C-alpha positions in Angstrom: 0.0 0.0 0.0 1.4 3.4 -0.9 0.2 6.8 0.2 -0.8 9.4 -2.3 -1.2 12.2 0.3 -2.4 12.6 3.9 -6.0 11.6 2.9 -5.5 8.9 0.3 -3.8 5.6 0.0 -3.3 3.5 -3.2 -3.1 -0.3 -3.4 0.0 -1.7 -5.1 -1.9 -4.4 -7.0 -5.1 -3.0 -8.6 -4.1 0.6 -8.0 -7.3 1.4 -6.1 -7.3 4.8 -4.4 -9.2 5.0 -1.1 -9.9 7.7 1.5 -11.0 7.3 5.2 -14.6 8.1 4.3 -15.0 5.0 2.1 -14.6 6.6 -1.3 -12.7 4.2 -3.6 -11.9 4.4 -7.3 -9.4 3.4 -9.9 -8.0 6.6 -11.2 -7.9 7.4 -14.9 -4.4 6.9 -16.4 -2.8 8.3 -19.5 -1.8 6.0 -22.3 1.5 6.4 -24.2 -0.4 8.0 -27.2 -1.9 10.7 -24.9 -5.4 9.3 -24.6 -6.9 8.4 -21.2 -8.1 5.1 -19.7 -11.4 5.8 -17.9 -11.7 6.1 -14.2 -13.7 3.4 -12.4 -15.6 3.5 -9.2 -15.0 0.7 -6.7 -17.7 -0.5 -4.3 -16.9 0.1 -0.6 -15.2 -2.8 1.0 -14.4 -4.6 -2.3 -10.8 -6.0 -2.4 -9.8 -7.5 -5.8 -7.8 -10.7 -5.9 -4.5 -8.9 -6.7 -4.8 -6.9 -3.5 -5.7 -9.8 -1.2 -2.9 -11.0 1.1 -2.5 -14.7 0.7 -1.7 -16.8 3.7 -0.7 -20.4 3.4 0.1 -22.6 6.4 3.5 -24.1 6.5 2.1 -27.6 6.7 -0.1 -27.1 3.6 2.9 -25.8 1.7 5.1 -28.8 2.8 2.3 -31.2 1.7 2.2 -29.5 -1.7 6.0 -29.8 -2.1 6.3 -33.3 -0.8 7.4 -35.8 -3.5 8.3 -33.0 -6.0 11.8 -33.7 -7.2 14.2 -30.8 -6.7 12.0 -28.9 -4.3 12.6 -28.6 -0.6 10.0 -28.2 2.2 12.3 -25.7 3.8 11.2 -22.1 3.6 12.6 -20.3 0.6 15.7 -18.3 1.1 15.3 -14.6 1.3 15.7 -12.9 -2.1 19.1 -11.4 -2.7 18.9 -7.6 -2.7 20.4 -5.9 -5.7 23.8 -4.5 -5.1 23.8 -0.8 -4.6 26.7 0.9 -6.4 28.3 3.5 -4.3 28.3 6.9 -6.0 31.9 7.4 -4.9 33.0 4.7 -7.5 30.9 6.2 -10.3 32.4 8.3 -13.1 31.2 11.8 -13.7 29.0 10.7 -16.6 27.4 7.9 -14.5 26.6 10.3 -11.7 25.1 12.7 -14.2 22.9 9.9 -15.8 21.9 8.7 -12.3 20.8 12.2 -11.3 18.8 12.6 -14.5 17.1 9.2 -13.9 16.2 10.2 -10.4 14.8 13.5 -11.5 12.7 11.9 -14.2 11.4 9.4 -11.6 10.6 12.2 -9.2 8.7 14.1 -11.9 6.7 11.0 -12.8 5.7 10.4 -9.2 4.8 14.1 -8.7 2.7 14.1 -11.9 0.9 10.9 -11.0 0.2 12.2 -7.5 -1.2 15.5 -8.9 -3.4 13.6 -11.3 -4.8 11.3 -8.7 -5.4 14.2 -6.2 -7.2 16.2 -8.9 -9.5 13.3 -9.7 -10.3 12.8 -6.0 -11.1 16.5 -5.8 -13.5 16.2 -8.7 -15.1 13.2 -7.2 -15.2 14.0 -3.4 -15.1 17.8 -3.2 -17.1 18.8 -6.3 -19.3 15.7 -6.6 -18.5 15.2 -10.3 -19.9 12.0 -11.9 -17.3 9.3 -12.4 -17.8 9.4 -16.2 -16.9 13.1 -16.3 -13.6 12.8 -14.6 -11.7 11.4 -17.6 -13.2 14.0 -19.9 -12.1 16.8 -17.5 -8.6 15.4 -17.4 -8.4 15.1 -21.2 -9.6 18.7 -21.6 -7.0 19.9 -19.0 -4.2 18.0 -20.7 -5.0 19.5 -24.1 -4.9 23.0 -22.7 -1.6 22.3 -20.9 -0.1 20.9 -24.1 -1.1 24.0 -26.1 0.3 26.4 -23.5 4.0 25.3 -23.9 3.6 25.4 -27.7 2.4 29.0 -27.5 5.2 29.8 -25.1 7.8 28.2 -27.4 6.4 30.2 -30.4 6.7 33.4 -28.4 10.3 32.5 -27.4 11.1 31.7 -31.0 9.8 35.1 -32.2 11.7 36.9 -29.5 14.8 34.9 -30.5 14.3 35.8 -34.1 13.9 39.5 -33.3 17.0 39.3 -31.1 19.0 37.6 -33.8 17.9 40.2 -36.3 19.0 43.0 -33.9 22.4 41.3 -33.5 22.8 41.1 -37.3 22.0 44.8 -37.7 24.4 45.8 -34.9 27.2 43.8 -36.6 26.5 45.4 -40.0 26.6 48.9 -38.4 30.0 48.1 -36.8 31.3 46.8 -40.1 30.2 49.9 -42.0 31.7 52.2 -39.5 35.0 50.4 -39.8 34.9 50.7 -43.6 34.2 54.5 -43.3 37.2 54.9 -41.0 39.4 53.1 -43.5 38.1 55.3 -46.4 38.7 58.4 -44.3 42.2 57.3 -43.5 42.9 56.6 -47.2 41.6 60.0 -48.2 43.9 61.7 -45.7 46.9 59.8 -47.3 45.8 60.8 -50.8 45.4 64.4 -49.7 48.9 64.2 -48.4 50.3 63.3 -51.8 49.9 59.5 -52.1 49.1 58.2 -55.6 46.0 55.9 -55.2 45.5 52.9 -57.4 42.2 52.0 -59.1 41.1 49.7 -56.2 41.6 52.5 -53.7 39.7 55.0 -55.9 36.8 52.5 -56.1 36.8 52.2 -52.4 36.6 55.9 -51.9 33.8 56.2 -54.4 31.6 53.9 -52.2 31.8 56.2 -49.2 28.5 57.9 -49.9 26.7 54.5 -50.3 28.1 53.2 -47.0 27.1 56.5 -45.2 23.6 56.2 -46.5 23.3 52.6 -45.4 24.7 53.4 -42.0 22.1 56.2 -41.4 19.3 53.8 -42.5 20.4 51.1 -40.1 20.8 53.5 -37.2 17.4 54.8 -37.8 15.9 51.2 -37.8 17.6 50.5 -34.4 16.3 53.6 -32.7 12.8 53.3 -34.1 
């Protein structure tokens, strides 16, 4: 028997959830494809076979085992517990994987607990019919699945805008550098240096670069 919270306990076999007032039900569960198995009400006092504790007298067991080759009437040895690997002997990667596994398991338990608690609230606190519980859960899960998609879309748009802003800033920086080079070249020419054709072409582009710079700076400040 495992406890869901202070009010509820859940059987290990059939997974029946019970409270102290006699409410008992098998909670709806989510299939791998996202659909839901329906919740089921359980009659008060009903204990399915998988949840019944079986007791068998030693004499009866010995009688069953008598004459069976290879079987002993002695009690079975206690099962060997799996060896626990000390984290001190783990590599960094193994520790990281173990931590991730534990976090995933914790999230699964928390999610299952939240779903069961919500179903109990629908049933006990709000008096919802059993057949409505699964529909409510399905509707809630659809809304939750849409919310992250919308958030991701918003993040993507913001990222796109940020990337565009970065590109413009880089272009402005590049144009300013070209203008400084052109101005330095013009000073040298004014000082008597004979420019070649490539240098003259570069100087001729100054007006175009200046116009582009003013346009980009206007876009950034708008």
